[in-house]
N, CA, C and O atoms as a GROMACS GRO file, in nm:
protein
  380
    1MET      N    1   0.082  -0.119   0.000
    1MET     CA    2   0.000   0.000   0.000
    1MET      C    3   0.086   0.125   0.000
    1MET      O    4   0.206   0.119   0.024
    2ALA      N    5   0.025   0.235  -0.026
    2ALA     CA    6   0.097   0.361  -0.026
    2ALA      C    7   0.143   0.394   0.116
    2ALA      O    8   0.080   0.351   0.212
    3PRO      N    9   0.250   0.470   0.130
    3PRO     CA   10   0.297   0.507   0.263
    3PRO      C   11   0.194   0.595   0.336
    3PRO      O   12   0.124   0.676   0.275
    4LEU      N   13   0.188   0.576   0.467
    4LEU     CA   14   0.097   0.655   0.549
    4LEU      C   15   0.145   0.799   0.561
    4LEU      O   16   0.264   0.826   0.567
    5ASP      N   17   0.050   0.888   0.564
    5ASP     CA   18   0.076   1.030   0.587
    5ASP      C   19   0.051   1.054   0.736
    5ASP      O   20  -0.061   1.085   0.777
    6PHE      N   21   0.157   1.039   0.816
    6PHE     CA   22   0.142   1.048   0.960
    6PHE      C   23   0.102   1.189   1.006
    6PHE      O   24   0.032   1.204   1.106
    7GLU      N   25   0.144   1.290   0.933
    7GLU     CA   26   0.114   1.428   0.973
    7GLU      C   27  -0.034   1.461   0.959
    7GLU      O   28  -0.087   1.541   1.036
    8ASN      N   29  -0.102   1.400   0.861
    8ASN     CA   30  -0.241   1.436   0.835
    8ASN      C   31  -0.342   1.326   0.868
    8ASN      O   32  -0.460   1.341   0.838
    9SER      N   33  -0.297   1.218   0.928
    9SER     CA   34  -0.389   1.112   0.970
    9SER      C   35  -0.441   1.142   1.109
    9SER      O   36  -0.369   1.196   1.193
   10GLY      N   37  -0.565   1.108   1.131
   10GLY     CA   38  -0.624   1.126   1.263
   10GLY      C   39  -0.647   0.992   1.330
   10GLY      O   40  -0.610   0.888   1.276
   11GLN      N   41  -0.707   0.994   1.449
   11GLN     CA   42  -0.734   0.870   1.520
   11GLN      C   43  -0.837   0.784   1.446
   11GLN      O   44  -0.829   0.661   1.449
   12ASP      N   45  -0.932   0.847   1.380
   12ASP     CA   46  -1.038   0.774   1.313
   12ASP      C   47  -1.018   0.762   1.163
   12ASP      O   48  -1.100   0.701   1.094
   13GLU      N   49  -0.909   0.819   1.111
   13GLU     CA   50  -0.889   0.819   0.967
   13GLU      C   51  -0.741   0.809   0.933
   13GLU      O   52  -0.658   0.884   0.985
   14LEU      N   53  -0.710   0.715   0.844
   14LEU     CA   54  -0.573   0.705   0.793
   14LEU      C   55  -0.567   0.772   0.657
   14LEU      O   56  -0.653   0.750   0.572
   15ARG      N   57  -0.465   0.851   0.638
   15ARG     CA   58  -0.443   0.914   0.507
   15ARG      C   59  -0.311   0.862   0.453
   15ARG      O   60  -0.218   0.832   0.528
   16PHE      N   61  -0.307   0.851   0.322
   16PHE     CA   62  -0.188   0.800   0.257
   16PHE      C   63  -0.124   0.908   0.172
   16PHE      O   64  -0.193   0.995   0.118
   17LEU      N   65   0.007   0.903   0.160
   17LEU     CA   66   0.077   0.996   0.072
   17LEU      C   67   0.044   0.958  -0.071
   17LEU      O   68   0.043   0.840  -0.106
   18GLU      N   69   0.018   1.055  -0.153
   18GLU     CA   70  -0.020   1.029  -0.291
   18GLU      C   71   0.097   1.036  -0.388
   18GLU      O   72   0.096   0.970  -0.492
   19ARG      N   73   0.198   1.115  -0.354
   19ARG     CA   74   0.313   1.126  -0.444
   19ARG      C   75   0.436   1.161  -0.362
   19ARG      O   76   0.427   1.207  -0.248
   20ALA      N   77   0.550   1.138  -0.422
   20ALA     CA   78   0.677   1.167  -0.354
   20ALA      C   79   0.750   1.278  -0.426
   20ALA      O   80   0.746   1.287  -0.549
   21GLU      N   81   0.815   1.360  -0.351
   21GLU     CA   82   0.907   1.457  -0.408
   21GLU      C   83   1.039   1.384  -0.428
   21GLU      O   84   1.063   1.280  -0.366
   22LYS      N   85   1.125   1.437  -0.514
   22LYS     CA   86   1.252   1.369  -0.543
   22LYS      C   87   1.331   1.340  -0.416
   22LYS      O   88   1.392   1.234  -0.405
   23HIS      N   89   1.332   1.433  -0.322
   23HIS     CA   90   1.412   1.412  -0.202
   23HIS      C   91   1.349   1.310  -0.107
   23HIS      O   92   1.412   1.271  -0.009
   24GLN      N   93   1.226   1.268  -0.133
   24GLN     CA   94   1.158   1.171  -0.047
   24GLN      C   95   1.164   1.029  -0.102
   24GLN      O   96   1.114   0.937  -0.037
   25LEU      N   97   1.222   1.009  -0.219
   25LEU     CA   98   1.222   0.877  -0.280
   25LEU      C   99   1.300   0.776  -0.196
   25LEU      O  100   1.400   0.809  -0.133
   26ILE      N  101   1.251   0.653  -0.197
   26ILE     CA  102   1.320   0.542  -0.132
   26ILE      C  103   1.438   0.507  -0.222
   26ILE      O  104   1.418   0.467  -0.337
   27SER      N  105   1.558   0.521  -0.172
   27SER     CA  106   1.675   0.507  -0.257
   27SER      C  107   1.740   0.368  -0.251
   27SER      O  108   1.827   0.337  -0.332
   28ILE      N  109   1.699   0.286  -0.156
   28ILE     CA  110   1.756   0.151  -0.149
   28ILE      C  111   1.695   0.065  -0.260
   28ILE      O  112   1.585   0.095  -0.306
   29PRO      N  113   1.763  -0.041  -0.304
   29PRO     CA  114   1.706  -0.128  -0.406
   29PRO      C  115   1.575  -0.190  -0.357
   29PRO      O  116   1.565  -0.236  -0.244
   30THR      N  117   1.476  -0.188  -0.444
   30THR     CA  118   1.344  -0.240  -0.407
   30THR      C  119   1.287  -0.327  -0.517
   30THR      O  120   1.318  -0.309  -0.635
   31ALA      N  121   1.204  -0.422  -0.478
   31ALA     CA  122   1.127  -0.503  -0.571
   31ALA      C  123   0.982  -0.491  -0.528
   31ALA      O  124   0.945  -0.537  -0.420
   32ASN      N  125   0.900  -0.431  -0.611
   32ASN     CA  126   0.757  -0.419  -0.584
   32ASN      C  127   0.686  -0.522  -0.670
   32ASN      O  128   0.693  -0.519  -0.793
   33ILE      N  129   0.616  -0.614  -0.603
   33ILE     CA  130   0.553  -0.727  -0.672
   33ILE      C  131   0.406  -0.730  -0.633
   33ILE      O  132   0.372  -0.727  -0.515
   34TRP      N  133   0.319  -0.737  -0.735
   34TRP     CA  134   0.177  -0.748  -0.705
   34TRP      C  135   0.104  -0.818  -0.820
   34TRP      O  136   0.154  -0.823  -0.932
   35GLY      N  137  -0.013  -0.870  -0.789
   35GLY     CA  138  -0.094  -0.940  -0.888
   35GLY      C  139  -0.190  -0.846  -0.958
   35GLY      O  140  -0.249  -0.758  -0.896
   36SER      N  141  -0.205  -0.864  -1.088
   36SER     CA  142  -0.293  -0.777  -1.166
   36SER      C  143  -0.440  -0.797  -1.131
   36SER      O  144  -0.523  -0.711  -1.160
   37ARG      N  145  -0.474  -0.911  -1.069
   37ARG     CA  146  -0.613  -0.937  -1.031
   37ARG      C  147  -0.633  -0.935  -0.880
   37ARG      O  148  -0.734  -0.983  -0.830
   38ASP      N  149  -0.537  -0.880  -0.807
   38ASP     CA  150  -0.546  -0.867  -0.661
   38ASP      C  151  -0.639  -0.750  -0.629
   38ASP      O  152  -0.607  -0.635  -0.659
   39ALA      N  153  -0.752  -0.779  -0.569
   39ALA     CA  154  -0.854  -0.676  -0.543
   39ALA      C  155  -0.807  -0.567  -0.447
   39ALA      O  156  -0.857  -0.455  -0.453
   40VAL      N  157  -0.712  -0.597  -0.361
   40VAL     CA  158  -0.668  -0.500  -0.261
   40VAL      C  159  -0.548  -0.419  -0.310
   40VAL      O  160  -0.550  -0.296  -0.302
   41HIS      N  161  -0.446  -0.485  -0.359
   41HIS     CA  162  -0.319  -0.420  -0.386
   41HIS      C  163  -0.302  -0.362  -0.526
   41HIS      O  164  -0.208  -0.287  -0.551
   42THR      N  165  -0.391  -0.396  -0.618
   42THR     CA  166  -0.379  -0.346  -0.755
   42THR      C  167  -0.379  -0.194  -0.760
   42THR      O  168  -0.311  -0.135  -0.844
   43HIS      N  169  -0.452  -0.131  -0.672
   43HIS     CA  170  -0.462   0.016  -0.674
   43HIS      C  171  -0.358   0.082  -0.584
   43HIS      O  172  -0.321   0.198  -0.607
   44THR      N  173  -0.311   0.012  -0.482
   44THR     CA  174  -0.218   0.074  -0.388
   44THR      C  175  -0.072   0.044  -0.417
   44THR      O  176   0.015   0.126  -0.387
   45ALA      N  177  -0.043  -0.072  -0.474
   45ALA     CA  178   0.097  -0.108  -0.501
   45ALA      C  179   0.167  -0.010  -0.594
   45ALA      O  180   0.281   0.027  -0.568
   46PRO      N  181   0.103   0.036  -0.702
   46PRO     CA  182   0.171   0.135  -0.787
   46PRO      C  183   0.201   0.265  -0.713
   46PRO      O  184   0.298   0.333  -0.745
   47LYS      N  185   0.118   0.300  -0.615
   47LYS     CA  186   0.144   0.421  -0.538
   47LYS      C  187   0.272   0.406  -0.456
   47LYS      O  188   0.353   0.499  -0.447
   48LEU      N  189   0.291   0.289  -0.397
   48LEU     CA  190   0.414   0.264  -0.323
   48LEU      C  191   0.533   0.264  -0.418
   48LEU      O  192   0.637   0.322  -0.387
   49ALA      N  193   0.519   0.199  -0.533
   49ALA     CA  194   0.628   0.192  -0.630
   49ALA      C  195   0.671   0.332  -0.675
   49ALA      O  196   0.788   0.354  -0.706
   50ALA      N  197   0.578   0.425  -0.679
   50ALA     CA  198   0.609   0.561  -0.720
   50ALA      C  199   0.701   0.632  -0.621
   50ALA      O  200   0.760   0.735  -0.655
   51PHE      N  201   0.714   0.579  -0.501
   51PHE     CA  202   0.802   0.637  -0.400
   51PHE      C  203   0.943   0.580  -0.407
   51PHE      O  204   1.030   0.620  -0.330
   52CYS      N  205   0.966   0.487  -0.498
   52CYS     CA  206   1.095   0.420  -0.509
   52CYS      C  207   1.174   0.479  -0.626
   52CYS      O  208   1.118   0.512  -0.730
   53SER      N  209   1.303   0.491  -0.607
   53SER     CA  210   1.391   0.541  -0.711
   53SER      C  211   1.381   0.451  -0.834
   53SER      O  212   1.398   0.330  -0.824
   54GLU      N  213   1.353   0.511  -0.950
   54GLU     CA  214   1.338   0.433  -1.073
   54GLU      C  215   1.462   0.354  -1.107
   54GLU      O  216   1.452   0.244  -1.162
   55GLN      N  217   1.579   0.406  -1.077
   55GLN     CA  218   1.704   0.339  -1.110
   55GLN      C  219   1.730   0.216  -1.023
   55GLN      O  220   1.808   0.129  -1.061
   56ARG      N  221   1.667   0.209  -0.907
   56ARG     CA  222   1.696   0.099  -0.814
   56ARG      C  223   1.571   0.020  -0.779
   56ARG      O  224   1.565  -0.044  -0.674
   57ASN      N  225   1.472   0.022  -0.867
   57ASN     CA  226   1.344  -0.041  -0.838
   57ASN      C  227   1.304  -0.134  -0.952
   57ASN      O  228   1.324  -0.103  -1.069
   58ILE      N  229   1.247  -0.247  -0.916
   58ILE     CA  230   1.187  -0.338  -1.012
   58ILE      C  231   1.038  -0.347  -0.978
   58ILE      O  232   1.002  -0.373  -0.863
   59ASN      N  233   0.953  -0.326  -1.077
   59ASN     CA  234   0.810  -0.347  -1.060
   59ASN      C  235   0.773  -0.473  -1.137
   59ASN      O  236   0.797  -0.482  -1.257
   60LEU      N  237   0.715  -0.568  -1.069
   60LEU     CA  238   0.672  -0.692  -1.133
   60LEU      C  239   0.523  -0.710  -1.107
   60LEU      O  240   0.479  -0.722  -0.993
   61VAL      N  241   0.447  -0.713  -1.214
   61VAL     CA  242   0.303  -0.738  -1.204
   61VAL      C  243   0.277  -0.875  -1.266
   61VAL      O  244   0.304  -0.897  -1.384
   62HIS      N  245   0.223  -0.966  -1.185
   62HIS     CA  246   0.195  -1.101  -1.233
   62HIS      C  247   0.044  -1.119  -1.247
   62HIS      O  248  -0.032  -1.027  -1.217
   63ASP      N  249   0.000  -1.235  -1.291
   63ASP     CA  250  -0.141  -1.257  -1.324
   63ASP      C  251  -0.228  -1.307  -1.209
   63ASP      O  252  -0.348  -1.327  -1.228
   64ALA      N  253  -0.174  -1.327  -1.092
   64ALA     CA  254  -0.251  -1.387  -0.982
   64ALA      C  255  -0.340  -1.286  -0.910
   64ALA      O  256  -0.335  -1.166  -0.936
   65ARG      N  257  -0.421  -1.338  -0.820
   65ARG     CA  258  -0.509  -1.255  -0.737
   65ARG      C  259  -0.447  -1.224  -0.602
   65ARG      O  260  -0.512  -1.169  -0.514
   66THR      N  261  -0.322  -1.260  -0.586
   66THR     CA  262  -0.252  -1.242  -0.458
   66THR      C  263  -0.133  -1.149  -0.478
   66THR      O  264  -0.086  -1.133  -0.591
   67PRO      N  265  -0.085  -1.087  -0.370
   67PRO     CA  266   0.030  -0.998  -0.384
   67PRO      C  267   0.155  -1.072  -0.434
   67PRO      O  268   0.225  -1.023  -0.522
   68ILE      N  269   0.182  -1.188  -0.378
   68ILE     CA  270   0.297  -1.269  -0.417
   68ILE      C  271   0.244  -1.395  -0.483
   68ILE      O  272   0.157  -1.462  -0.427
   69PRO      N  273   0.295  -1.431  -0.601
   69PRO     CA  274   0.245  -1.551  -0.669
   69PRO      C  275   0.280  -1.676  -0.591
   69PRO      O  276   0.383  -1.683  -0.524
   70GLY      N  277   0.194  -1.775  -0.600
   70GLY     CA  278   0.216  -1.902  -0.530
   70GLY      C  279   0.253  -2.012  -0.628
   70GLY      O  280   0.282  -1.986  -0.745
   71ALA      N  281   0.253  -2.135  -0.579
   71ALA     CA  282   0.293  -2.250  -0.658
   71ALA      C  283   0.204  -2.271  -0.781
   71ALA      O  284   0.250  -2.327  -0.881
   72ALA      N  285   0.080  -2.228  -0.776
   72ALA     CA  286  -0.011  -2.244  -0.890
   72ALA      C  287   0.028  -2.156  -1.007
   72ALA      O  288  -0.012  -2.182  -1.121
   73ASP      N  289   0.105  -2.052  -0.981
   73ASP     CA  290   0.151  -1.959  -1.087
   73ASP      C  291   0.303  -1.971  -1.097
   73ASP      O  292   0.376  -1.883  -1.051
   74GLU      N  293   0.349  -2.081  -1.158
   74GLU     CA  294   0.493  -2.107  -1.163
   74GLU      C  295   0.569  -1.996  -1.234
   74GLU      O  296   0.677  -1.956  -1.189
   75LYS      N  297   0.516  -1.946  -1.345
   75LYS     CA  298   0.583  -1.840  -1.419
   75LYS      C  299   0.596  -1.714  -1.332
   75LYS      O  300   0.703  -1.653  -1.326
   76GLY      N  301   0.488  -1.675  -1.266
   76GLY     CA  302   0.491  -1.558  -1.178
   76GLY      C  303   0.584  -1.578  -1.060
   76GLY      O  304   0.654  -1.485  -1.020
   77LEU      N  305   0.584  -1.698  -1.006
   77LEU     CA  306   0.670  -1.728  -0.890
   77LEU      C  307   0.818  -1.720  -0.929
   77LEU      O  308   0.898  -1.664  -0.855
   78VAL      N  309   0.853  -1.776  -1.044
   78VAL     CA  310   0.992  -1.770  -1.091
   78VAL      C  311   1.031  -1.626  -1.121
   78VAL      O  312   1.141  -1.583  -1.087
   79SER      N  313   0.941  -1.550  -1.183
   79SER     CA  314   0.969  -1.409  -1.212
   79SER      C  315   0.989  -1.330  -1.084
   79SER      O  316   1.079  -1.246  -1.076
   80ALA      N  317   0.907  -1.356  -0.983
   80ALA     CA  318   0.920  -1.287  -0.855
   80ALA      C  319   1.054  -1.323  -0.789
   80ALA      O  320   1.121  -1.236  -0.734
   81ALA      N  321   1.092  -1.450  -0.795
   81ALA     CA  322   1.219  -1.492  -0.737
   81ALA      C  323   1.336  -1.422  -0.807
   81ALA      O  324   1.430  -1.377  -0.742
   82HIS      N  325   1.329  -1.411  -0.940
   82HIS     CA  326   1.435  -1.342  -1.014
   82HIS      C  327   1.440  -1.194  -0.977
   82HIS      O  328   1.549  -1.138  -0.961
   83ALA      N  329   1.324  -1.130  -0.962
   83ALA     CA  330   1.321  -0.989  -0.924
   83ALA      C  331   1.382  -0.969  -0.786
   83ALA      O  332   1.457  -0.874  -0.764
   84ILE      N  333   1.351  -1.057  -0.695
   84ILE     CA  334   1.404  -1.048  -0.558
   84ILE      C  335   1.555  -1.072  -0.559
   84ILE      O  336   1.630  -0.999  -0.495
   85LEU      N  337   1.600  -1.176  -0.631
   85LEU     CA  338   1.744  -1.204  -0.638
   85LEU      C  339   1.820  -1.089  -0.704
   85LEU      O  340   1.930  -1.055  -0.660
   86HIS      N  341   1.763  -1.030  -0.807
   86HIS     CA  342   1.829  -0.916  -0.872
   86HIS      C  343   1.840  -0.799  -0.774
   86HIS      O  344   1.944  -0.733  -0.766
   87THR      N  345   1.733  -0.774  -0.699
   87THR     CA  346   1.733  -0.664  -0.601
   87THR      C  347   1.838  -0.688  -0.494
   87THR      O  348   1.908  -0.595  -0.453
   88ILE      N  349   1.850  -0.811  -0.448
   88ILE     CA  350   1.952  -0.844  -0.349
   88ILE      C  351   2.091  -0.822  -0.409
   88ILE      O  352   2.180  -0.768  -0.344
   89GLY      N  353   2.109  -0.865  -0.535
   89GLY     CA  354   2.236  -0.845  -0.602
   89GLY      C  355   2.275  -0.699  -0.612
   89GLY      O  356   2.391  -0.663  -0.592
   90VAL      N  357   2.177  -0.614  -0.645
   90VAL     CA  358   2.204  -0.471  -0.652
   90VAL      C  359   2.242  -0.419  -0.513
   90VAL      O  360   2.333  -0.338  -0.499
   91ALA      N  361   2.172  -0.466  -0.411
   91ALA     CA  362   2.198  -0.418  -0.275
   91ALA      C  363   2.338  -0.455  -0.226
   91ALA      O  364   2.400  -0.379  -0.152
   92ILE      N  365   2.388  -0.571  -0.268
   92ILE     CA  366   2.522  -0.612  -0.221
   92ILE      C  367   2.631  -0.582  -0.322
   92ILE      O  368   2.748  -0.614  -0.300
   93GLY      N  369   2.592  -0.520  -0.434
   93GLY     CA  370   2.690  -0.475  -0.532
   93GLY      C  371   2.730  -0.577  -0.636
   93GLY      O  372   2.834  -0.560  -0.700
   94VAL      N  373   2.652  -0.683  -0.654
   94VAL     CA  374   2.684  -0.786  -0.753
   94VAL      C  375   2.630  -0.748  -0.889
   94VAL      O  376   2.695  -0.774  -0.990
   95ASN      N  377   2.512  -0.686  -0.895
   95ASN     CA  378   2.447  -0.648  -1.022
   95ASN      C  379   2.467  -0.501  -1.049
   95ASN      O  380   2.420  -0.450  -1.151
   0.00000   0.00000   0.00000
């Protein structure tokens, strides 16, 4: 989901940040993975991805109804594993 806007959220209402300024971008390597048919995360995952540095971010959208693909979606699961391994490689300086 999108990051919480702690400054403007109240006790009875949570507000989310809608966009990031350049100085607010998440600069560490990231892998954002979500399912194109996931009823909850399809709308919020891209908002979170928008807060990540484009140069150090992988966005992977698979065909499942879940955030992370399972054994029933072998292609999506392998793609997610590759995205995660690539992100780890970038983080430790291998990629």
